[in-house]
N, C-alpha and C positions, 0 to 999 in steps of 0.2 A: 397787288399792293401789299404792303406790310404794315403791321401795327406798331412796329418798332419806332421808338422815339429816343433820340439821344438824351442821356442824362447830363447833368452839369459836368463840365470838364471835357476832356478830349475823348473822342470815340476810341475803342480798342484798336490797336494796330498790331497786325501779325508780323512776326519776324521770322527769318529763315530757321532760327534755332527752335522756336517755340510756336507752332501753329495754334491759331485760336480754336478753342473748343476741344483740344486734345490735352491729355495729361502730360506732364513733363516726361521727357525721354528717360528710360531706365538708365541706371548707372553704366558708365562705359565698361566694356568688357575688360577683364583683367587678363594680362598675359603672363601672370605668375603661374608656376606649375601648381596643380591641385595637390593637396596633401594625400597621404596614403588612405585608402578606403578599402574595406573588405570586399572581396569579389562575391561572397555569398555562395561559394561552391560547397555543396554538401559532400562530406566524406563519410561513406558507408563503411561501417566496421567490417573487417575481414574475418574476425573470429580468432586471429592470431595476435596475442597481446603485444608481442615485440613489433610486429608489422604495423598494428594500429597505433602504437606509440610513435613510430616514425612518421606515419601519415598525419598524425595530429600536429607534428612539428611544422607541417606546411602552413598551419594557421599563423605561425610567427611572421610569415611573409606579409600577411595582411596589414601589419602595423609598421612596415618598413617602406622607405622609398624604393623605387624600382632598382636602383643600383645596389641595394642590399639583398635583393631576392636571390641572387646567384649563390651567396654563401649558404642560405637556408636550403636551396635546391641541391647543392652539392653534398651537404651534410645528410640530407634525407636519402640521396642516391647511395652514398657510402653505406649508410645503415641498412638500406634494403638489400644492397648487394651482399653485405655480410650475412644477413639473414638467409638469403638464397644459397650462399656458399655453405652455410652450416647445414643445410638440408642434404648436401652432397657428401658430407663427412660420414664416414662409416661409424656406426655406434661401437663402443668398446665391447669386447667379448663379455658375455654374461655367463658367469659360472653356473653350472647346474646345481641342483639341490645336493646337499652334503650326503655322502654315503653312496653315491651312484657311480663311483669310479670303477672301471672294469679291472678285473684281475690281470696281472701281467701275462701277456701272450693271448689273452682272450680278445675276440673281435666283438665290436659293438654292432648293433643293428644298422648303424649308419656308416659302417666301414666300407669305403668304396675302393680299397686297394684290390688289385687283381693278382691273386696268387694261384692261378689255375695251372695245374700240371697235366700234361697229356700223357 
């Protein structure tokens, strides 16, 4: 048995949209694309300022919609490729200290020409 007694008026009626005793349903899901959000990827410094600057550029993609990421990625890729290419470049010849030029006809300690006569 129940101690419930109806109050004045009509008793509560449940409807298919809103069951009795439950909170109203949450707002309908949105089918709109979510806005850009940072991924939270940690970028560890490499110790090379030029490379670190290129990698920091990746953070710009966090604030762009997905179709804008490709431009940032391609820019970073070009920059990193240029940095790697510069490592392969031969350094310019470094002149020795002044006054160390050998006399004409004299051989230096590093002369590797072979002038052997038998």
